[in-house]
C-alpha positions, 0 to 999 in steps of 0.5 A: 221682129219678124216680118210677118209679125210686123205686117200683122201688127200693121194690118191690126192697127190699120183696121183698128184705126178705121173701126175707131173712126167709124164706129168704135171697137178698134181696140178688139182688133189691135189689143188682141194682136199685140197679146198675140205678138207677145206683149204683156197684158197691161203693157199691151193695154197701154200700147193699144191705147197709144196707138189708137189715140194716134189713129183717132187723132188722124181721123179727126181732120177728115171729120172737121167739116162736120164739127159744129157743137155749141160751147154749152154742150162742148165745155162740160163734156170736155172737162168731164172727159179729161177727169174721167180719162185721168181716173180711168188710167190711174185705175189701170195702173193700180188695180186688177182688170177682172172686176171692171171687165165683168161690168163691161158687157152690161155697159156695152148692152146699155150703150148699144140700146141707148144708141138705138133708142136715144132719139126717143129718149131725147123726146124726138129732138131733130136738132142734129147737133143737140144745140137745144138739148134740155138741161136735164139731157145735158146733165145725164150726158155729163154723168154718162160721159164721166163713166165712159171716160173712166172706162176709156182711160181704164181699157177703152175698147168700145168707148166710141159706141159708148159716146155715140150712145150718149150723143144720141140721148141728148138728141143728136141725129146727124151721124157724121157730126156724132162721129166728129164729137165722138172723135174729139172726146175720144182724143181727150179721154185717151190723151190723158191716159197716154201721157200716164202710160208713157210717164209710167213706162207701160208702153211697149214701143217696138211693136207699138210703133208698128200699130201706130203707123197702121192706125194712122193710115186706117184712122184717116182713110176710115173717116174719109170714106165713112163720110161718103156712105149713107148715114143709115148704113153707118148707124146700122154698122154702129149697131152691129159692132155694138151688138157684136161686142156686147155678146163677145164681152158676155161670153168672156165675162160669164 
């Protein structure tokens, strides 16, 4: 690869990793960069998933002090994330993307609105970590997470926004704690997809290795510095990213 291509992919990976650590949407930087560098669409999708999964894993260390989730919430979300991630990876490898992507803008719109108004829907819960989430709220969250996980295994762009919306709906109010759980769920969803993509030899390792290094750097430092910002700023950034991705996908799909 030419030096300018290496630098381009590294920067794209770093930006993607940082975005995923803060709000999600890193795929909308890294995925187009891989396409632009000449990687075929399905291979670019698989490579992007692997690279940003590594970056997301790196960011989890920076959020460890905010991770305090009850087993009642964590276990069903974990199981659902694994099942959905496997199903989504299978869909990517066996079906065309166009039909699914036409649903994406509506999914992103709903997720952004859910993130904004999720606290009200949860009845104004101030638990911060959703320890007292009702059974109904948790059931809805698990069903929503199944959809998110299938989508995440299939494509993954914006999966962080979707997970943050789900967490807001079950009463979580601490944006840093929400990001911590979002990172863990993202690791699970994309982790099983990564295994499938590697097994099917769908990953373009040469450009992917450059994106991986960038995502490692961006993922860790993005999470580290995000925690130094006021929570209101992070929430505003998440809403801005969600709105931007919604508009982008409506434009692309329709």
